[in-house]
mmCIF file of the N, C-alpha and C atoms, coordinates in Angstrom:
data_MODEL
# 
_entry.id   MODEL 
# 
loop_
_atom_site.group_PDB 
_atom_site.id 
_atom_site.type_symbol 
_atom_site.label_atom_id 
_atom_site.label_alt_id 
_atom_site.label_comp_id 
_atom_site.label_asym_id 
_atom_site.label_entity_id 
_atom_site.label_seq_id 
_atom_site.pdbx_PDB_ins_code 
_atom_site.Cartn_x 
_atom_site.Cartn_y 
_atom_site.Cartn_z 
_atom_site.occupancy 
_atom_site.B_iso_or_equiv 
_atom_site.pdbx_formal_charge 
_atom_site.auth_seq_id 
_atom_site.auth_comp_id 
_atom_site.auth_asym_id 
_atom_site.auth_atom_id 
_atom_site.pdbx_PDB_model_num 
ATOM 1   N N  . MET A 1 1  ? -7.730  -13.819 30.792  1.00 0.00 ? 1  MET A N  1 
ATOM 2   C CA . MET A 1 1  ? -6.283  -13.877 30.815  1.00 0.00 ? 1  MET A CA 1 
ATOM 3   C C  . MET A 1 1  ? -5.828  -14.951 29.497  1.00 0.00 ? 1  MET A C  1 
ATOM 4   N N  . GLU A 1 2  ? -6.370  -15.805 29.250  1.00 0.00 ? 2  GLU A N  1 
ATOM 5   C CA . GLU A 1 2  ? -5.634  -16.434 28.003  1.00 0.00 ? 2  GLU A CA 1 
ATOM 6   C C  . GLU A 1 2  ? -6.357  -15.908 26.766  1.00 0.00 ? 2  GLU A C  1 
ATOM 7   N N  . TYR A 1 3  ? -7.269  -14.999 26.790  1.00 0.00 ? 3  TYR A N  1 
ATOM 8   C CA . TYR A 1 3  ? -7.520  -14.328 25.221  1.00 0.00 ? 3  TYR A CA 1 
ATOM 9   C C  . TYR A 1 3  ? -6.510  -13.247 25.132  1.00 0.00 ? 3  TYR A C  1 
ATOM 10  N N  . ALA A 1 4  ? -6.040  -12.534 26.047  1.00 0.00 ? 4  ALA A N  1 
ATOM 11  C CA . ALA A 1 4  ? -4.821  -11.668 25.976  1.00 0.00 ? 4  ALA A CA 1 
ATOM 12  C C  . ALA A 1 4  ? -3.899  -12.235 25.623  1.00 0.00 ? 4  ALA A C  1 
ATOM 13  N N  . LYS A 1 5  ? -3.499  -13.419 25.923  1.00 0.00 ? 5  LYS A N  1 
ATOM 14  C CA . LYS A 1 5  ? -2.122  -14.372 25.726  1.00 0.00 ? 5  LYS A CA 1 
ATOM 15  C C  . LYS A 1 5  ? -2.071  -14.478 24.086  1.00 0.00 ? 5  LYS A C  1 
ATOM 16  N N  . ASP A 1 6  ? -3.169  -14.838 23.783  1.00 0.00 ? 6  ASP A N  1 
ATOM 17  C CA . ASP A 1 6  ? -3.601  -15.342 22.468  1.00 0.00 ? 6  ASP A CA 1 
ATOM 18  C C  . ASP A 1 6  ? -3.278  -14.020 21.607  1.00 0.00 ? 6  ASP A C  1 
ATOM 19  N N  . GLU A 1 7  ? -3.747  -13.070 22.070  1.00 0.00 ? 7  GLU A N  1 
ATOM 20  C CA . GLU A 1 7  ? -3.701  -11.945 21.113  1.00 0.00 ? 7  GLU A CA 1 
ATOM 21  C C  . GLU A 1 7  ? -2.561  -11.238 21.087  1.00 0.00 ? 7  GLU A C  1 
ATOM 22  N N  . ILE A 1 8  ? -1.741  -11.367 21.899  1.00 0.00 ? 8  ILE A N  1 
ATOM 23  C CA . ILE A 1 8  ? -0.208  -10.823 22.104  1.00 0.00 ? 8  ILE A CA 1 
ATOM 24  C C  . ILE A 1 8  ? 0.627   -11.566 21.091  1.00 0.00 ? 8  ILE A C  1 
ATOM 25  N N  . PHE A 1 9  ? 0.880   -12.916 21.524  1.00 0.00 ? 9  PHE A N  1 
ATOM 26  C CA . PHE A 1 9  ? 1.499   -13.811 20.976  1.00 0.00 ? 9  PHE A CA 1 
ATOM 27  C C  . PHE A 1 9  ? 0.765   -14.901 20.116  1.00 0.00 ? 9  PHE A C  1 
ATOM 28  N N  . GLN A 1 10 ? 1.061   -14.179 18.897  1.00 0.00 ? 10 GLN A N  1 
ATOM 29  C CA . GLN A 1 10 ? 0.258   -15.071 17.932  1.00 0.00 ? 10 GLN A CA 1 
ATOM 30  C C  . GLN A 1 10 ? 1.164   -15.897 17.045  1.00 0.00 ? 10 GLN A C  1 
ATOM 31  N N  . VAL A 1 11 ? 2.054   -16.897 17.830  1.00 0.00 ? 11 VAL A N  1 
ATOM 32  C CA . VAL A 1 11 ? 2.741   -17.686 17.180  1.00 0.00 ? 11 VAL A CA 1 
ATOM 33  C C  . VAL A 1 11 ? 2.198   -19.074 16.867  1.00 0.00 ? 11 VAL A C  1 
ATOM 34  N N  . ARG A 1 12 ? 1.942   -19.657 15.627  1.00 0.00 ? 12 ARG A N  1 
ATOM 35  C CA . ARG A 1 12 ? 1.495   -20.950 15.297  1.00 0.00 ? 12 ARG A CA 1 
ATOM 36  C C  . ARG A 1 12 ? 2.735   -21.911 15.055  1.00 0.00 ? 12 ARG A C  1 
ATOM 37  N N  . TYR A 1 13 ? 2.317   -23.323 15.070  1.00 0.00 ? 13 TYR A N  1 
ATOM 38  C CA . TYR A 1 13 ? 3.230   -24.232 14.492  1.00 0.00 ? 13 TYR A CA 1 
ATOM 39  C C  . TYR A 1 13 ? 2.879   -24.553 13.042  1.00 0.00 ? 13 TYR A C  1 
ATOM 40  N N  . ASN A 1 14 ? 3.627   -24.309 11.984  1.00 0.00 ? 14 ASN A N  1 
ATOM 41  C CA . ASN A 1 14 ? 3.327   -24.785 10.662  1.00 0.00 ? 14 ASN A CA 1 
ATOM 42  C C  . ASN A 1 14 ? 3.814   -26.246 10.519  1.00 0.00 ? 14 ASN A C  1 
ATOM 43  N N  . THR A 1 15 ? 2.915   -27.275 10.102  1.00 0.00 ? 15 THR A N  1 
ATOM 44  C CA . THR A 1 15 ? 3.400   -28.475 10.120  1.00 0.00 ? 15 THR A CA 1 
ATOM 45  C C  . THR A 1 15 ? 3.982   -28.873 8.939   1.00 0.00 ? 15 THR A C  1 
ATOM 46  N N  . LYS A 1 16 ? 3.517   -28.050 7.661   1.00 0.00 ? 16 LYS A N  1 
ATOM 47  C CA . LYS A 1 16 ? 4.238   -28.519 6.361   1.00 0.00 ? 16 LYS A CA 1 
ATOM 48  C C  . LYS A 1 16 ? 5.462   -27.872 6.278   1.00 0.00 ? 16 LYS A C  1 
ATOM 49  N N  . MET A 1 17 ? 6.010   -26.764 6.844   1.00 0.00 ? 17 MET A N  1 
ATOM 50  C CA . MET A 1 17 ? 7.318   -26.393 7.179   1.00 0.00 ? 17 MET A CA 1 
ATOM 51  C C  . MET A 1 17 ? 8.046   -26.942 8.307   1.00 0.00 ? 17 MET A C  1 
ATOM 52  N N  . ASP A 1 18 ? 7.523   -27.499 9.068   1.00 0.00 ? 18 ASP A N  1 
ATOM 53  C CA . ASP A 1 18 ? 8.096   -27.979 10.266  1.00 0.00 ? 18 ASP A CA 1 
ATOM 54  C C  . ASP A 1 18 ? 8.782   -26.928 11.168  1.00 0.00 ? 18 ASP A C  1 
ATOM 55  N N  . LYS A 1 19 ? 8.147   -26.030 11.246  1.00 0.00 ? 19 LYS A N  1 
ATOM 56  C CA . LYS A 1 19 ? 8.407   -24.895 12.226  1.00 0.00 ? 19 LYS A CA 1 
ATOM 57  C C  . LYS A 1 19 ? 7.640   -23.810 12.971  1.00 0.00 ? 19 LYS A C  1 
ATOM 58  N N  . LEU A 1 20 ? 7.956   -23.252 13.776  1.00 0.00 ? 20 LEU A N  1 
ATOM 59  C CA . LEU A 1 20 ? 6.881   -21.959 14.316  1.00 0.00 ? 20 LEU A CA 1 
ATOM 60  C C  . LEU A 1 20 ? 6.807   -20.596 13.340  1.00 0.00 ? 20 LEU A C  1 
ATOM 61  N N  . GLN A 1 21 ? 5.709   -20.499 13.077  1.00 0.00 ? 21 GLN A N  1 
ATOM 62  C CA . GLN A 1 21 ? 5.314   -19.207 12.323  1.00 0.00 ? 21 GLN A CA 1 
ATOM 63  C C  . GLN A 1 21 ? 4.671   -18.224 13.231  1.00 0.00 ? 21 GLN A C  1 
ATOM 64  N N  . ILE A 1 22 ? 5.000   -16.703 13.072  1.00 0.00 ? 22 ILE A N  1 
ATOM 65  C CA . ILE A 1 22 ? 4.408   -15.750 13.507  1.00 0.00 ? 22 ILE A CA 1 
ATOM 66  C C  . ILE A 1 22 ? 3.302   -15.129 12.806  1.00 0.00 ? 22 ILE A C  1 
ATOM 67  N N  . GLY A 1 23 ? 2.386   -14.628 13.454  1.00 0.00 ? 23 GLY A N  1 
ATOM 68  C CA . GLY A 1 23 ? 1.225   -14.270 12.881  1.00 0.00 ? 23 GLY A CA 1 
ATOM 69  C C  . GLY A 1 23 ? 1.157   -13.168 11.542  1.00 0.00 ? 23 GLY A C  1 
ATOM 70  N N  . HIS A 1 24 ? 0.308   -13.090 11.052  1.00 0.00 ? 24 HIS A N  1 
ATOM 71  C CA . HIS A 1 24 ? 0.466   -12.145 9.548   1.00 0.00 ? 24 HIS A CA 1 
ATOM 72  C C  . HIS A 1 24 ? 0.786   -10.720 10.026  1.00 0.00 ? 24 HIS A C  1 
ATOM 73  N N  . ALA A 1 25 ? 1.591   -10.129 8.913   1.00 0.00 ? 25 ALA A N  1 
ATOM 74  C CA . ALA A 1 25 ? 1.989   -9.033  8.961   1.00 0.00 ? 25 ALA A CA 1 
ATOM 75  C C  . ALA A 1 25 ? 1.225   -8.050  8.675   1.00 0.00 ? 25 ALA A C  1 
ATOM 76  N N  . ARG A 1 26 ? 1.224   -6.870  8.952   1.00 0.00 ? 26 ARG A N  1 
ATOM 77  C CA . ARG A 1 26 ? 0.603   -5.647  9.261   1.00 0.00 ? 26 ARG A CA 1 
ATOM 78  C C  . ARG A 1 26 ? 0.353   -5.321  7.841   1.00 0.00 ? 26 ARG A C  1 
ATOM 79  N N  . LEU A 1 27 ? -0.852  -4.659  7.287   1.00 0.00 ? 27 LEU A N  1 
ATOM 80  C CA . LEU A 1 27 ? -1.000  -4.251  6.090   1.00 0.00 ? 27 LEU A CA 1 
ATOM 81  C C  . LEU A 1 27 ? -0.063  -3.316  5.545   1.00 0.00 ? 27 LEU A C  1 
ATOM 82  N N  . VAL A 1 28 ? 0.350   -1.980  6.378   1.00 0.00 ? 28 VAL A N  1 
ATOM 83  C CA . VAL A 1 28 ? 1.344   -1.497  5.836   1.00 0.00 ? 28 VAL A CA 1 
ATOM 84  C C  . VAL A 1 28 ? 2.568   -2.046  5.384   1.00 0.00 ? 28 VAL A C  1 
ATOM 85  N N  . LYS A 1 29 ? 2.997   -3.170  6.295   1.00 0.00 ? 29 LYS A N  1 
ATOM 86  C CA . LYS A 1 29 ? 4.338   -3.526  5.793   1.00 0.00 ? 29 LYS A CA 1 
ATOM 87  C C  . LYS A 1 29 ? 4.168   -4.561  5.011   1.00 0.00 ? 29 LYS A C  1 
ATOM 88  N N  . ARG A 1 30 ? 3.087   -5.334  4.444   1.00 0.00 ? 30 ARG A N  1 
ATOM 89  C CA . ARG A 1 30 ? 2.823   -5.988  3.254   1.00 0.00 ? 30 ARG A CA 1 
ATOM 90  C C  . ARG A 1 30 ? 2.753   -5.311  2.213   1.00 0.00 ? 30 ARG A C  1 
ATOM 91  N N  . ILE A 1 31 ? 2.186   -3.946  1.997   1.00 0.00 ? 31 ILE A N  1 
ATOM 92  C CA . ILE A 1 31 ? 2.178   -3.295  0.935   1.00 0.00 ? 31 ILE A CA 1 
ATOM 93  C C  . ILE A 1 31 ? 3.925   -2.606  0.853   1.00 0.00 ? 31 ILE A C  1 
ATOM 94  N N  . ILE A 1 32 ? 4.451   -2.212  1.519   1.00 0.00 ? 32 ILE A N  1 
ATOM 95  C CA . ILE A 1 32 ? 5.760   -1.957  1.366   1.00 0.00 ? 32 ILE A CA 1 
ATOM 96  C C  . ILE A 1 32 ? 6.718   -2.776  1.044   1.00 0.00 ? 32 ILE A C  1 
ATOM 97  N N  . LYS A 1 33 ? 6.511   -4.318  1.134   1.00 0.00 ? 33 LYS A N  1 
ATOM 98  C CA . LYS A 1 33 ? 7.390   -5.341  0.724   1.00 0.00 ? 33 LYS A CA 1 
ATOM 99  C C  . LYS A 1 33 ? 6.867   -5.649  -0.724  1.00 0.00 ? 33 LYS A C  1 
ATOM 100 N N  . THR A 1 34 ? 5.518   -5.442  -1.027  1.00 0.00 ? 34 THR A N  1 
ATOM 101 C CA . THR A 1 34 ? 5.142   -5.603  -2.392  1.00 0.00 ? 34 THR A CA 1 
ATOM 102 C C  . THR A 1 34 ? 5.650   -4.655  -3.358  1.00 0.00 ? 34 THR A C  1 
ATOM 103 N N  . MET A 1 35 ? 5.739   -3.495  -2.650  1.00 0.00 ? 35 MET A N  1 
ATOM 104 C CA . MET A 1 35 ? 6.415   -2.148  -3.589  1.00 0.00 ? 35 MET A CA 1 
ATOM 105 C C  . MET A 1 35 ? 7.783   -2.409  -4.032  1.00 0.00 ? 35 MET A C  1 
ATOM 106 N N  . ARG A 1 36 ? 8.381   -3.259  -2.887  1.00 0.00 ? 36 ARG A N  1 
ATOM 107 C CA . ARG A 1 36 ? 9.867   -3.196  -3.131  1.00 0.00 ? 36 ARG A CA 1 
ATOM 108 C C  . ARG A 1 36 ? 9.951   -4.393  -4.079  1.00 0.00 ? 36 ARG A C  1 
ATOM 109 N N  . ARG A 1 37 ? 9.185   -5.452  -4.204  1.00 0.00 ? 37 ARG A N  1 
ATOM 110 C CA . ARG A 1 37 ? 9.473   -6.549  -5.082  1.00 0.00 ? 37 ARG A CA 1 
ATOM 111 C C  . ARG A 1 37 ? 9.124   -6.004  -6.564  1.00 0.00 ? 37 ARG A C  1 
ATOM 112 N N  . HIS A 1 38 ? 7.864   -5.286  -6.718  1.00 0.00 ? 38 HIS A N  1 
ATOM 113 C CA . HIS A 1 38 ? 7.620   -4.630  -7.786  1.00 0.00 ? 38 HIS A CA 1 
ATOM 114 C C  . HIS A 1 38 ? 7.990   -3.402  -8.099  1.00 0.00 ? 38 HIS A C  1 
ATOM 115 N N  . LYS A 1 39 ? 8.742   -2.999  -8.598  1.00 0.00 ? 39 LYS A N  1 
ATOM 116 C CA . LYS A 1 39 ? 9.591   -1.647  -8.598  1.00 0.00 ? 39 LYS A CA 1 
ATOM 117 C C  . LYS A 1 39 ? 9.031   -1.035  -9.755  1.00 0.00 ? 39 LYS A C  1 
ATOM 118 N N  . LEU A 1 40 ? 8.931   -1.616  -10.847 1.00 0.00 ? 40 LEU A N  1 
ATOM 119 C CA . LEU A 1 40 ? 8.327   -0.865  -12.088 1.00 0.00 ? 40 LEU A CA 1 
ATOM 120 C C  . LEU A 1 40 ? 7.021   -1.016  -12.068 1.00 0.00 ? 40 LEU A C  1 
ATOM 121 N N  . ILE A 1 41 ? 6.357   -1.576  -11.539 1.00 0.00 ? 41 ILE A N  1 
ATOM 122 C CA . ILE A 1 41 ? 4.465   -1.607  -11.354 1.00 0.00 ? 41 ILE A CA 1 
ATOM 123 C C  . ILE A 1 41 ? 4.399   -0.271  -10.533 1.00 0.00 ? 41 ILE A C  1 
ATOM 124 N N  . THR A 1 42 ? 5.146   -0.198  -9.497  1.00 0.00 ? 42 THR A N  1 
ATOM 125 C CA . THR A 1 42 ? 5.247   0.829   -8.487  1.00 0.00 ? 42 THR A CA 1 
ATOM 126 C C  . THR A 1 42 ? 5.491   2.118   -9.116  1.00 0.00 ? 42 THR A C  1 
ATOM 127 N N  . VAL A 1 43 ? 6.530   2.413   -9.527  1.00 0.00 ? 43 VAL A N  1 
ATOM 128 C CA . VAL A 1 43 ? 6.775   3.796   -10.465 1.00 0.00 ? 43 VAL A CA 1 
ATOM 129 C C  . VAL A 1 43 ? 5.913   3.968   -11.374 1.00 0.00 ? 43 VAL A C  1 
ATOM 130 N N  . THR A 1 44 ? 5.376   2.918   -12.136 1.00 0.00 ? 44 THR A N  1 
ATOM 131 C CA . THR A 1 44 ? 4.035   3.378   -13.103 1.00 0.00 ? 44 THR A CA 1 
ATOM 132 C C  . THR A 1 44 ? 3.250   3.950   -12.747 1.00 0.00 ? 44 THR A C  1 
ATOM 133 N N  . ALA A 1 45 ? 2.587   3.135   -11.513 1.00 0.00 ? 45 ALA A N  1 
ATOM 134 C CA . ALA A 1 45 ? 1.602   3.410   -10.637 1.00 0.00 ? 45 ALA A CA 1 
ATOM 135 C C  . ALA A 1 45 ? 1.541   4.923   -10.325 1.00 0.00 ? 45 ALA A C  1 
ATOM 136 N N  . ILE A 1 46 ? 2.831   5.170   -9.537  1.00 0.00 ? 46 ILE A N  1 
ATOM 137 C CA . ILE A 1 46 ? 2.959   6.717   -9.095  1.00 0.00 ? 46 ILE A CA 1 
ATOM 138 C C  . ILE A 1 46 ? 3.071   7.943   -10.011 1.00 0.00 ? 46 ILE A C  1 
ATOM 139 N N  . THR A 1 47 ? 3.789   7.387   -11.035 1.00 0.00 ? 47 THR A N  1 
ATOM 140 C CA . THR A 1 47 ? 3.738   8.349   -12.331 1.00 0.00 ? 47 THR A CA 1 
ATOM 141 C C  . THR A 1 47 ? 2.344   8.412   -12.733 1.00 0.00 ? 47 THR A C  1 
ATOM 142 N N  . PHE A 1 48 ? 1.672   7.582   -13.277 1.00 0.00 ? 48 PHE A N  1 
ATOM 143 C CA . PHE A 1 48 ? 0.124   7.719   -13.601 1.00 0.00 ? 48 PHE A CA 1 
ATOM 144 C C  . PHE A 1 48 ? -0.666  8.568   -12.662 1.00 0.00 ? 48 PHE A C  1 
ATOM 145 N N  . LEU A 1 49 ? -0.465  8.333   -11.408 1.00 0.00 ? 49 LEU A N  1 
ATOM 146 C CA . LEU A 1 49 ? -1.318  8.993   -10.466 1.00 0.00 ? 49 LEU A CA 1 
ATOM 147 C C  . LEU A 1 49 ? -0.727  10.636  -10.300 1.00 0.00 ? 49 LEU A C  1 
ATOM 148 N N  . ILE A 1 50 ? 0.592   10.793  -10.352 1.00 0.00 ? 50 ILE A N  1 
ATOM 149 C CA . ILE A 1 50 ? 1.318   12.276  -10.598 1.00 0.00 ? 50 ILE A CA 1 
ATOM 150 C C  . ILE A 1 50 ? 0.317   13.074  -12.018 1.00 0.00 ? 50 ILE A C  1 
ATOM 151 N N  . PHE A 1 51 ? 0.687   12.329  -12.898 1.00 0.00 ? 51 PHE A N  1 
ATOM 152 C CA . PHE A 1 51 ? 0.277   13.000  -14.307 1.00 0.00 ? 51 PHE A CA 1 
ATOM 153 C C  . PHE A 1 51 ? -1.321  13.284  -14.302 1.00 0.00 ? 51 PHE A C  1 
ATOM 154 N N  . SER A 1 52 ? -2.141  12.368  -13.562 1.00 0.00 ? 52 SER A N  1 
ATOM 155 C CA . SER A 1 52 ? -3.856  12.446  -13.401 1.00 0.00 ? 52 SER A CA 1 
ATOM 156 C C  . SER A 1 52 ? -3.865  13.697  -12.652 1.00 0.00 ? 52 SER A C  1 
ATOM 157 N N  . ILE A 1 53 ? -3.069  13.702  -11.678 1.00 0.00 ? 53 ILE A N  1 
ATOM 158 C CA . ILE A 1 53 ? -3.582  14.957  -10.804 1.00 0.00 ? 53 ILE A CA 1 
ATOM 159 C C  . ILE A 1 53 ? -3.053  16.057  -11.494 1.00 0.00 ? 53 ILE A C  1 
ATOM 160 N N  . LEU A 1 54 ? -1.618  15.875  -12.094 1.00 0.00 ? 54 LEU A N  1 
ATOM 161 C CA . LEU A 1 54 ? -1.388  17.360  -12.855 1.00 0.00 ? 54 LEU A CA 1 
ATOM 162 C C  . LEU A 1 54 ? -2.261  17.824  -13.887 1.00 0.00 ? 54 LEU A C  1 
ATOM 163 N N  . ASN A 1 55 ? -2.881  16.728  -14.867 1.00 0.00 ? 55 ASN A N  1 
ATOM 164 C CA . ASN A 1 55 ? -3.616  16.927  -15.988 1.00 0.00 ? 55 ASN A CA 1 
ATOM 165 C C  . ASN A 1 55 ? -4.996  17.809  -15.332 1.00 0.00 ? 55 ASN A C  1 
ATOM 166 N N  . VAL A 1 56 ? -5.799  17.278  -14.338 1.00 0.00 ? 56 VAL A N  1 
ATOM 167 C CA . VAL A 1 56 ? -6.812  17.893  -13.584 1.00 0.00 ? 56 VAL A CA 1 
ATOM 168 C C  . VAL A 1 56 ? -6.437  19.280  -12.935 1.00 0.00 ? 56 VAL A C  1 
ATOM 169 N N  . VAL A 1 57 ? -5.336  19.679  -12.545 1.00 0.00 ? 57 VAL A N  1 
ATOM 170 C CA . VAL A 1 57 ? -5.150  20.904  -11.975 1.00 0.00 ? 57 VAL A CA 1 
ATOM 171 C C  . VAL A 1 57 ? -5.212  21.730  -13.342 1.00 0.00 ? 57 VAL A C  1 
ATOM 172 N N  . MET A 1 58 ? -4.431  21.415  -14.454 1.00 0.00 ? 58 MET A N  1 
ATOM 173 C CA . MET A 1 58 ? -4.383  22.166  -15.706 1.00 0.00 ? 58 MET A CA 1 
ATOM 174 C C  . MET A 1 58 ? -5.614  22.317  -16.282 1.00 0.00 ? 58 MET A C  1 
ATOM 175 N N  . ILE A 1 59 ? -6.358  21.380  -16.265 1.00 0.00 ? 59 ILE A N  1 
ATOM 176 C CA . ILE A 1 59 ? -7.576  21.785  -16.885 1.00 0.00 ? 59 ILE A CA 1 
ATOM 177 C C  . ILE A 1 59 ? -8.559  22.760  -16.094 1.00 0.00 ? 59 ILE A C  1 
ATOM 178 N N  . TYR A 1 60 ? -8.675  22.273  -14.693 1.00 0.00 ? 60 TYR A N  1 
ATOM 179 C CA . TYR A 1 60 ? -8.883  23.360  -13.790 1.00 0.00 ? 60 TYR A CA 1 
ATOM 180 C C  . TYR A 1 60 ? -8.463  24.650  -14.006 1.00 0.00 ? 60 TYR A C  1 
ATOM 181 N N  . ASN A 1 61 ? -7.308  24.912  -14.150 1.00 0.00 ? 61 ASN A N  1 
ATOM 182 C CA . ASN A 1 61 ? -6.709  26.273  -14.427 1.00 0.00 ? 61 ASN A CA 1 
ATOM 183 C C  . ASN A 1 61 ? -7.493  26.978  -15.787 1.00 0.00 ? 61 ASN A C  1 
ATOM 184 N N  . PHE A 1 62 ? -7.124  26.117  -16.759 1.00 0.00 ? 62 PHE A N  1 
ATOM 185 C CA . PHE A 1 62 ? -7.604  26.234  -18.034 1.00 0.00 ? 62 PHE A CA 1 
ATOM 186 C C  . PHE A 1 62 ? -9.035  26.952  -17.994 1.00 0.00 ? 62 PHE A C  1 
ATOM 187 N N  . LEU A 1 63 ? -9.844  26.197  -17.331 1.00 0.00 ? 63 LEU A N  1 
ATOM 188 C CA . LEU A 1 63 ? -11.308 26.815  -17.490 1.00 0.00 ? 63 LEU A CA 1 
ATOM 189 C C  . LEU A 1 63 ? -11.328 28.115  -16.600 1.00 0.00 ? 63 LEU A C  1 
ATOM 190 N N  . LYS A 1 64 ? -10.561 28.357  -15.412 1.00 0.00 ? 64 LYS A N  1 
ATOM 191 C CA . LYS A 1 64 ? -10.461 29.290  -14.621 1.00 0.00 ? 64 LYS A CA 1 
ATOM 192 C C  . LYS A 1 64 ? -10.424 30.708  -15.745 1.00 0.00 ? 64 LYS A C  1 
ATOM 193 N N  . LEU A 1 65 ? -9.470  30.375  -16.362 1.00 0.00 ? 65 LEU A N  1 
ATOM 194 C CA . LEU A 1 65 ? -8.560  31.323  -17.459 1.00 0.00 ? 65 LEU A CA 1 
ATOM 195 C C  . LEU A 1 65 ? -10.029 31.742  -18.441 1.00 0.00 ? 65 LEU A C  1 
ATOM 196 N N  . LEU A 1 66 ? -10.594 30.893  -19.071 1.00 0.00 ? 66 LEU A N  1 
ATOM 197 C CA . LEU A 1 66 ? -11.509 31.014  -19.783 1.00 0.00 ? 66 LEU A CA 1 
ATOM 198 C C  . LEU A 1 66 ? -12.475 31.822  -19.241 1.00 0.00 ? 66 LEU A C  1 
ATOM 199 N N  . GLU A 1 67 ? -12.990 31.871  -17.978 1.00 0.00 ? 67 GLU A N  1 
ATOM 200 C CA . GLU A 1 67 ? -13.801 32.648  -17.453 1.00 0.00 ? 67 GLU A CA 1 
ATOM 201 C C  . GLU A 1 67 ? -13.585 34.096  -17.207 1.00 0.00 ? 67 GLU A C  1 
ATOM 202 N N  . ASN A 1 68 ? -12.321 34.259  -17.016 1.00 0.00 ? 68 ASN A N  1 
ATOM 203 C CA . ASN A 1 68 ? -12.081 35.498  -16.920 1.00 0.00 ? 68 ASN A CA 1 
ATOM 204 C C  . ASN A 1 68 ? -12.150 36.443  -18.357 1.00 0.00 ? 68 ASN A C  1 
ATOM 205 N N  . LEU A 1 69 ? -12.454 35.726  -19.320 1.00 0.00 ? 69 LEU A N  1 
ATOM 206 C CA . LEU A 1 69 ? -12.220 36.336  -20.623 1.00 0.00 ? 69 LEU A CA 1 
ATOM 207 C C  . LEU A 1 69 ? -13.401 37.203  -21.065 1.00 0.00 ? 69 LEU A C  1 
# 
């Protein structure tokens, strides 16, 4: 029973800040928080990903076109 309580309520006391501290945030929430803080890097990375996928699709279609000749 004690193990279940520890897993559900992960509240710890932070002596440096002199307050209670809830456990770590989930991975998805941390990623979203980082994306909100670094908007320029996020936009650059998403743009790079979109153009890379577009480039691969265009090369594939070009090779298919050459095969038909």
